C-alpha positions as CSV (number, residue, x, y, z in Angstrom):
1,M,21.3,-18.4,-67.1
2,K,21.4,-17.6,-70.8
3,K,24.3,-17.1,-73.0
4,Y,25.1,-13.6,-73.4
5,T,25.0,-14.2,-77.1
6,E,21.3,-15.3,-76.9
7,M,20.3,-12.2,-74.8
8,T,18.2,-9.4,-76.2
9,K,19.5,-6.0,-76.1
10,E,17.4,-4.8,-73.2
11,E,18.6,-8.2,-71.3
12,L,22.0,-7.2,-72.1
13,R,21.5,-3.5,-71.0
14,K,20.0,-4.6,-67.7
15,E,23.1,-7.1,-67.1
16,Q,25.5,-4.4,-67.9
17,E,23.8,-1.7,-65.4
18,K,24.0,-4.4,-62.6
19,L,27.7,-5.5,-63.5
20,A,28.6,-1.8,-63.6
21,A,27.2,-1.1,-60.2
22,Q,29.2,-4.3,-58.6
23,F,32.4,-3.0,-60.3
24,E,32.1,0.4,-58.8
25,A,31.3,-1.2,-55.3
26,Y,34.5,-3.2,-55.6
27,K,36.6,-0.1,-56.7
28,N,35.3,1.8,-53.7
29,T,36.6,-0.7,-51.3
30,G,40.3,0.4,-51.7
31,L,41.7,-2.9,-52.8
32,K,45.3,-3.7,-53.1
33,L,45.9,-7.1,-54.4
34,N,48.4,-8.7,-56.8
35,I,47.8,-11.9,-58.6
36,S,50.3,-11.2,-61.5
37,R,53.2,-13.5,-61.0
38,G,53.5,-17.1,-59.9
39,V,55.4,-16.2,-56.5
40,P,55.3,-18.7,-53.6
41,C,53.6,-17.5,-50.7
42,E,54.9,-17.1,-47.1
43,Q,53.6,-20.7,-46.0
44,Q,55.4,-22.4,-49.2
45,L,58.7,-20.6,-47.9
46,E,58.1,-21.7,-44.5
47,L,58.4,-25.2,-45.5
48,S,62.2,-24.9,-46.2
49,M,63.1,-23.0,-43.2
50,G,64.8,-26.1,-42.0
51,M,67.5,-25.7,-44.4
52,M,68.8,-23.0,-42.4
53,D,69.7,-25.2,-39.9
54,V,71.6,-28.1,-41.5
55,L,74.7,-26.0,-41.7
56,H,76.2,-24.0,-39.0
57,S,79.4,-22.7,-37.6
58,E,80.4,-26.5,-36.1
59,A,79.2,-28.1,-39.3
60,D,81.0,-30.5,-41.7
61,Y,81.5,-28.6,-45.0
62,M,83.1,-31.3,-46.9
63,S,81.7,-32.5,-49.8
64,E,81.6,-36.3,-50.6
65,N,84.7,-36.0,-53.0
66,G,86.7,-34.4,-50.4
67,Q,85.9,-30.8,-51.5
68,D,85.9,-28.0,-49.0
69,T,82.9,-26.2,-50.0
70,R,84.0,-23.1,-48.4
71,S,86.8,-22.7,-50.8
72,Y,87.5,-22.8,-54.8
73,G,86.7,-25.9,-56.8
74,S,84.1,-28.1,-58.3
75,L,83.2,-25.8,-61.4
76,T,80.2,-27.9,-62.5
77,G,79.0,-28.6,-59.2
78,L,79.2,-30.9,-56.2
79,P,78.9,-34.7,-57.0
80,E,76.2,-35.0,-54.6
81,A,74.3,-31.9,-56.0
82,K,74.6,-33.2,-59.4
83,A,73.2,-36.5,-58.4
84,L,70.3,-34.9,-56.6
85,M,69.6,-32.8,-59.6
86,A,69.9,-35.5,-62.0
87,E,67.3,-37.6,-60.1
88,V,65.0,-34.8,-60.0
89,M,65.6,-34.1,-63.8
90,E,65.4,-37.6,-64.7
91,T,68.8,-37.8,-66.1
92,R,72.5,-38.8,-65.4
93,P,75.0,-36.8,-63.0
94,E,77.5,-36.5,-66.1
95,N,75.0,-34.7,-67.9
96,V,74.3,-31.9,-65.2
97,I,76.0,-28.7,-64.6
98,I,75.1,-27.0,-61.3
99,F,74.6,-23.2,-61.1
100,C,73.2,-20.7,-58.8
101,D,69.5,-19.9,-58.0
102,S,68.0,-19.0,-61.6
103,S,67.7,-21.5,-64.5
104,L,66.6,-18.2,-66.5
105,N,70.0,-16.7,-66.0
106,I,71.5,-20.3,-67.5
107,M,69.2,-19.5,-70.5
108,Y,70.4,-16.0,-71.0
109,D,73.9,-17.0,-70.8
110,L,73.4,-19.8,-73.3
111,I,71.8,-17.3,-75.8
112,S,74.6,-14.7,-75.3
113,K,77.4,-17.1,-75.7
114,S,75.7,-18.4,-78.9
115,F,75.7,-14.7,-80.2
116,T,79.5,-14.0,-79.1
117,H,81.2,-17.3,-79.6
118,G,78.6,-19.6,-81.4
119,V,77.5,-23.2,-80.4
120,M,80.2,-25.9,-80.4
121,G,82.3,-24.2,-83.1
122,S,79.4,-22.9,-85.1
123,T,79.2,-19.3,-86.6
124,P,78.5,-16.7,-83.8
125,W,74.8,-15.4,-84.4
126,Y,76.2,-11.8,-84.4
127,K,77.7,-12.6,-87.9
128,L,74.3,-13.9,-89.2
129,D,72.0,-12.0,-91.3
130,K,68.9,-13.5,-89.3
131,V,68.4,-15.3,-86.3
132,K,65.0,-16.9,-85.2
133,F,63.3,-18.6,-82.4
134,L,60.1,-20.5,-82.1
135,C,57.9,-19.4,-79.4
136,V,55.0,-21.5,-78.1
137,V,52.1,-19.4,-77.3
138,P,50.8,-18.4,-75.1
139,G,53.9,-19.0,-73.2
140,Y,56.4,-17.4,-70.5
141,D,57.1,-13.8,-71.0
142,R,60.6,-13.9,-69.5
143,H,61.5,-16.6,-72.1
144,F,60.4,-14.0,-74.8
145,A,62.0,-11.2,-73.1
146,I,65.5,-12.9,-73.6
147,T,65.2,-13.4,-77.0
148,E,63.7,-10.0,-77.8
149,Y,66.5,-8.4,-76.0
150,F,69.2,-10.0,-78.2
151,G,66.9,-9.0,-81.2
152,I,65.9,-12.5,-82.3
153,E,63.0,-12.7,-84.5
154,M,60.4,-14.6,-82.9
155,V,57.8,-16.9,-84.5
156,N,54.5,-17.9,-83.0
157,I,53.7,-21.7,-82.6
158,P,50.4,-22.1,-81.3
159,M,49.7,-24.5,-78.2
160,L,47.3,-27.3,-78.8
161,D,45.8,-29.5,-76.3
162,D,48.5,-31.9,-76.4
163,G,51.5,-29.5,-76.8
164,P,52.8,-27.3,-79.5
165,D,51.7,-27.5,-83.1
166,M,54.4,-30.0,-84.2
167,D,53.5,-29.8,-88.0
168,L,54.5,-26.0,-87.8
169,V,57.5,-26.8,-85.7
170,E,58.9,-29.4,-88.2
171,E,58.2,-27.3,-90.9
172,Y,60.3,-24.4,-89.5
173,V,63.0,-26.4,-87.8
174,N,63.8,-28.9,-90.4
175,N,63.8,-26.1,-93.4
176,D,65.0,-22.9,-92.1
177,A,68.7,-22.6,-91.1
178,A,68.0,-19.3,-89.4
179,V,65.8,-21.2,-86.6
180,K,68.1,-21.6,-83.7
181,G,66.0,-22.6,-81.0
182,I,62.5,-23.0,-79.7
183,W,61.1,-22.3,-76.1
184,C,59.3,-25.2,-74.4
185,V,57.9,-25.7,-70.9
186,P,56.7,-29.2,-71.5
187,K,55.0,-30.2,-68.3
188,Y,52.3,-27.9,-66.6
189,S,53.2,-25.4,-69.2
190,N,53.1,-21.5,-68.5
191,P,50.5,-20.4,-68.5
192,T,48.1,-23.0,-70.0
193,G,49.1,-26.2,-67.9
194,T,49.4,-28.1,-70.8
195,V,51.2,-31.4,-70.6
196,Y,53.2,-32.4,-73.8
197,S,52.0,-35.8,-75.0
198,D,54.1,-38.7,-75.6
199,E,53.7,-38.1,-79.4
200,V,54.8,-34.6,-79.2
201,V,57.9,-35.4,-77.1
202,E,59.0,-38.2,-79.5
203,R,58.4,-35.8,-82.5
204,F,60.7,-33.3,-80.8
205,S,63.3,-36.0,-80.6
206,K,63.1,-36.5,-84.2
207,L,63.4,-33.3,-85.7
208,T,66.1,-32.9,-88.4
209,P,67.2,-29.3,-88.0
210,A,68.5,-27.3,-91.0
211,A,70.8,-25.5,-88.4
212,P,73.5,-27.8,-86.9
213,D,73.4,-25.2,-84.0
214,F,69.7,-25.5,-83.1
215,R,68.7,-26.2,-79.7
216,I,65.6,-27.1,-77.7
217,Y,65.5,-24.8,-74.7
218,W,63.4,-27.5,-72.7
219,D,62.6,-25.6,-69.3
220,N,61.0,-28.4,-67.2
221,A,60.3,-25.8,-64.4
222,Y,57.3,-27.5,-63.2
223,N,58.5,-31.3,-63.5
224,V,57.5,-32.3,-59.9
225,H,55.0,-29.2,-59.1
226,H,51.8,-31.5,-59.1
227,L,48.4,-30.1,-57.6
228,D,47.5,-33.7,-56.9
229,F,49.7,-36.3,-56.0
230,N,47.2,-38.9,-56.7
231,H,47.1,-37.7,-60.4
232,M,50.9,-36.8,-61.5
233,H,51.7,-36.5,-65.1
234,V,54.7,-38.2,-66.6
235,I,56.4,-37.6,-69.7
236,P,59.2,-39.0,-71.7
237,E,62.8,-38.1,-70.9
238,I,63.8,-36.0,-73.9
239,L,67.6,-36.3,-73.6
240,T,67.2,-40.1,-73.6
241,L,64.9,-39.7,-76.8
242,C,67.2,-37.4,-78.7
243,R,70.0,-39.8,-77.6
244,E,68.3,-42.8,-78.9
245,Q,67.6,-40.8,-82.1
246,G,71.5,-39.9,-82.5
247,R,70.9,-36.5,-82.0
248,P,72.5,-36.0,-78.3
249,D,73.3,-32.4,-78.6
250,M,69.8,-31.1,-79.4
251,V,68.6,-30.2,-76.2
252,Y,69.4,-28.0,-73.3
253,K,67.4,-29.0,-70.4
254,F,66.5,-26.5,-67.5
255,G,65.5,-27.2,-63.8
256,S,65.8,-25.5,-60.5
257,F,64.7,-25.4,-57.0
258,S,63.5,-22.0,-57.1
259,K,59.7,-22.9,-56.3
260,I,60.9,-25.8,-54.2
261,S,63.2,-24.1,-51.7
262,F,63.8,-20.5,-51.8
263,S,63.1,-18.4,-54.9
264,G,65.9,-16.1,-54.5
265,S,68.7,-18.5,-53.2
266,S,68.0,-22.0,-54.6
267,I,69.9,-24.0,-57.1
268,A,69.7,-24.4,-60.6
269,A,70.9,-26.7,-63.3
270,L,71.4,-27.5,-66.9
271,A,71.3,-31.0,-68.2
272,T,72.4,-31.9,-71.6
273,S,74.7,-33.9,-73.7
274,P,78.6,-34.6,-73.0
275,A,79.6,-32.6,-76.0
276,N,77.4,-29.6,-74.8
277,V,78.5,-29.9,-71.2
278,A,82.3,-29.5,-72.4
279,D,81.3,-26.7,-74.7
280,V,79.4,-24.8,-71.8
281,T,82.1,-25.6,-69.4
282,S,84.9,-24.0,-71.7
283,Q,83.2,-20.7,-71.1
284,M,82.3,-21.2,-67.5
285,K,86.0,-21.8,-66.4
286,I,86.5,-18.3,-67.8
287,Q,83.3,-16.7,-66.4
288,T,83.7,-18.2,-62.8
289,I,85.7,-20.3,-60.4
290,G,82.3,-22.1,-59.4
291,H,79.1,-21.6,-57.9
292,N,77.8,-21.3,-54.5
293,K,78.8,-24.8,-53.1
294,I,77.8,-24.1,-49.5
295,N,74.1,-23.8,-51.1
296,Q,74.3,-26.6,-52.8
297,L,75.5,-28.8,-50.0
298,R,72.7,-27.0,-47.7
299,H,70.3,-28.3,-50.3
300,V,71.6,-31.9,-50.6
301,R,71.8,-32.2,-46.7
302,F,68.1,-30.8,-46.4
303,F,66.5,-32.7,-49.5
304,K,68.5,-35.9,-49.5
305,N,67.2,-37.3,-52.8
306,A,64.3,-37.1,-55.1
307,Q,61.8,-39.0,-52.8
308,Y,62.2,-36.5,-50.1
309,V,61.9,-33.8,-52.5
310,M,58.5,-35.3,-53.8
311,M,57.4,-35.3,-50.2
312,H,58.2,-31.7,-49.7
313,M,56.4,-30.9,-53.0
314,A,53.1,-32.8,-51.6
315,K,53.2,-30.1,-48.8
316,H,53.5,-27.4,-51.7
317,A,50.4,-29.0,-53.2
318,A,48.4,-28.9,-50.1
319,I,48.7,-25.0,-50.0
320,L,48.3,-24.5,-53.6
321,K,45.5,-26.8,-54.5
322,P,43.0,-25.3,-52.6
323,K,43.8,-21.8,-54.2
324,F,43.5,-23.2,-57.9
325,D,40.0,-25.1,-56.8
326,L,38.7,-21.7,-55.4
327,V,39.5,-20.1,-58.8
328,K,38.1,-23.0,-60.7
329,M,35.0,-22.8,-58.9
330,I,34.6,-19.1,-59.1
331,L,35.0,-19.2,-62.8
332,N,32.8,-21.9,-63.6
333,R,30.0,-20.7,-61.2
334,D,30.0,-17.1,-62.7
335,L,31.1,-17.5,-66.2
336,A,30.6,-21.4,-67.7
337,E,27.0,-20.9,-68.9
338,L,27.5,-17.6,-70.4
339,G,29.7,-18.4,-73.5
340,I,32.1,-15.6,-73.2
341,A,35.4,-17.1,-72.2
342,D,37.3,-20.4,-71.6
343,W,40.0,-21.2,-69.3
344,S,42.6,-23.8,-68.3
345,E,42.1,-26.1,-65.3
346,P,45.6,-27.2,-64.7
347,D,46.9,-30.4,-62.7
348,G,50.2,-28.7,-61.7
349,G,52.3,-25.5,-62.3
350,Y,51.6,-22.1,-61.1
351,F,49.1,-20.7,-63.6
352,V,45.4,-20.5,-65.1
353,S,45.4,-19.4,-68.9
354,F,42.1,-17.3,-69.5
355,N,40.6,-16.4,-73.0
356,T,38.2,-13.5,-73.1
357,L,36.2,-12.8,-76.2
358,P,38.5,-11.2,-79.1
359,G,39.5,-7.8,-78.2
360,L,39.0,-7.5,-74.5
361,A,42.0,-8.9,-72.6
362,K,43.7,-5.4,-72.3
363,K,40.4,-3.8,-71.3
364,V,39.8,-6.5,-68.7
365,V,43.3,-6.2,-67.0
366,G,42.9,-2.3,-67.2
367,M,39.7,-2.6,-65.2
368,M,41.3,-4.8,-62.5
369,K,44.1,-2.4,-62.1
370,D,41.6,0.3,-61.9
371,A,40.1,-1.4,-59.0
372,G,43.3,-2.1,-57.0
373,V,44.2,-5.7,-58.4
374,N,47.6,-6.0,-60.4
375,M,47.6,-8.9,-62.9
376,T,50.2,-9.9,-65.5
377,P,49.7,-7.3,-68.4
378,A,47.7,-8.6,-71.3
379,G,49.6,-9.7,-74.2
380,A,52.6,-10.6,-72.0
381,T,52.2,-14.3,-72.9
382,F,53.2,-13.5,-76.5
383,P,56.4,-12.4,-78.2
384,Y,56.7,-8.7,-78.0
385,G,53.7,-8.4,-75.7
386,I,51.2,-8.6,-78.6
387,D,48.4,-11.1,-78.5
388,P,47.1,-11.1,-82.1
389,E,43.4,-11.5,-80.7
390,D,43.8,-9.5,-77.5
391,R,42.2,-12.5,-75.4
392,N,44.7,-14.3,-73.2
393,I,45.0,-13.3,-69.3
394,R,47.4,-15.2,-67.0
395,I,46.0,-15.6,-63.5
396,A,48.5,-16.4,-60.7
397,P,46.8,-17.9,-57.7
398,S,49.8,-18.7,-55.6
399,Y,50.6,-15.5,-53.7
400,A,47.5,-14.2,-52.4
401,S,45.7,-15.3,-49.4
402,P,42.3,-17.6,-50.0
403,S,40.3,-14.6,-49.0
404,D,42.3,-12.1,-51.2
405,L,42.1,-14.5,-54.1
406,D,38.4,-15.1,-53.5
407,T,38.0,-11.3,-53.8
408,A,40.2,-10.8,-56.8
409,I,38.6,-13.6,-59.0
410,Q,35.0,-12.6,-58.1
411,L,36.1,-9.1,-59.2
412,F,37.8,-10.5,-62.3
413,T,34.6,-12.2,-63.4
414,V,32.7,-9.0,-62.9
415,C,34.9,-7.4,-65.2
416,V,34.9,-10.0,-67.8
417,R,31.1,-10.0,-68.0
418,L,31.0,-6.2,-68.0
419,C,33.2,-6.1,-71.0
420,S,31.6,-8.8,-72.9
421,T,28.1,-7.0,-72.4
422,E,29.6,-4.0,-73.7
423,K,31.4,-5.7,-76.7
424,L,28.1,-7.5,-77.7
425,L,25.8,-4.6,-77.3
426,N,28.1,-2.4,-79.4
427,E,28.2,-5.1,-81.9
428,S,24.4,-5.2,-82.1
429,N,24.2,-1.5,-83.0
C-alpha cells in the first residue's frame, strides 16, 4: 500500500471514507474495553495464589533472627526479606530497607521529607527559591504527578535510543544547584521499553552535581520483567558504579514485587548507601514501628530466592509475550507501510510507546474513548500532561484478554489512519 504522503487527494478521500465507515461500525458494537494502565491480568495474579498457603494458623511465624513477625520490631525489614530483595535488586542486604507494597509511596515520602527536613542535613527544599527535577520523556506519569504535587519545576529530557540525553542531563545536574533529582526507569522504561546502555549508566555514575542533595531516583521497576527469557537485558548496577566513583550517596534505587506477586499487597524496597539508609531510617522510626513483617515472611517463604523469582517471572512472560506479539503484529500489518506513525517493540516491561503524526494523539485517544476503549490520556507521558507535539500514546496490553486486545488494537489502527487522512487532506487544502 502507498504511503499516505504519496497519495493523491482523491485516494486520501476514498481512504478516509472507508475508515470512517469502519470506525462507525466499531462504535456501534458497544465496546467497553480498557488498555489504559499496566495492570496484571487475572491469570498473572493466579500465579501467586500459593502464597496464601505458606502461612496459616499453625505456621511458624518466627524470622531467622528470632523476631516474632506478629509483633513489633525489625524496622528496616526482616533479614531474609532484605536478602531476597537485595538479590533481586542486585545489591547488598545492608543497603536495603523493606517497605509495604508500593515503591511509589517510598518515592513520595522521600520527596516529602526532602521538602520538610532536607537530605542528610541539607537545607529543606521548602526554604529554597526554586527546586527542579529532570524528567525523561516520554516517561511515567505517576512520577511526574509526585513532583507536580510538590510544586517542583519539571524539565523535559528527551529519551534517546540508548537512554536519556546525557549531554543535557550533565549540563543541568553539573551546573544548576536547583536541580535536586531525576526520574529514571532504566530497564524496559515506561512507556518506551528503552534499556539504558552501559555507557549511559556509567555517565550517570560520573555526574558531579552542583547540589550536594541531588539524587538519582532509579526506579528499576521492571528489572526481572522480561518478555523473552532467551533474550534478557542486563544493565550495570548503579549503586556499585557510584560507590566506585566516590559518590555512594547519589542514588535512591527502588524495587518492588508489585507486578510479581499481588499489586495491592506486595513488598517494596529502597536500596541506597549506608549513609542514606541511616538518614531515611531516622525519619522512619518516628513515622512507623515497622512495616508488614507477616507479608515479608510470606514472600520469602513463597519465592525463596532470585532463582525462584526468575522461574516465576518466566510464567508471567508466557502470558504477556503473546499479547505484546499481537500488538506488534497488528501495528505492523496495518500501519508499517503508511509512513504515519512509529512505535516501540519492547523486550520487557508493560507498555508500547506509540507516536502519531504531530497533533493527533489527543484526537486518536478521544476517538477510542468515543468507541468504548479507554486509554491512558494523551500527554500523560510528559510533565504537566503536556506533550509539546501531541504525538505520544501509551498502550498497555497486559490487562485485556487476547480477544479484547485484538479488537482494541485493530480499532486503534483505524483511528490512527482516519485521523492521519484528515490531517493530510486539511494540509493539502
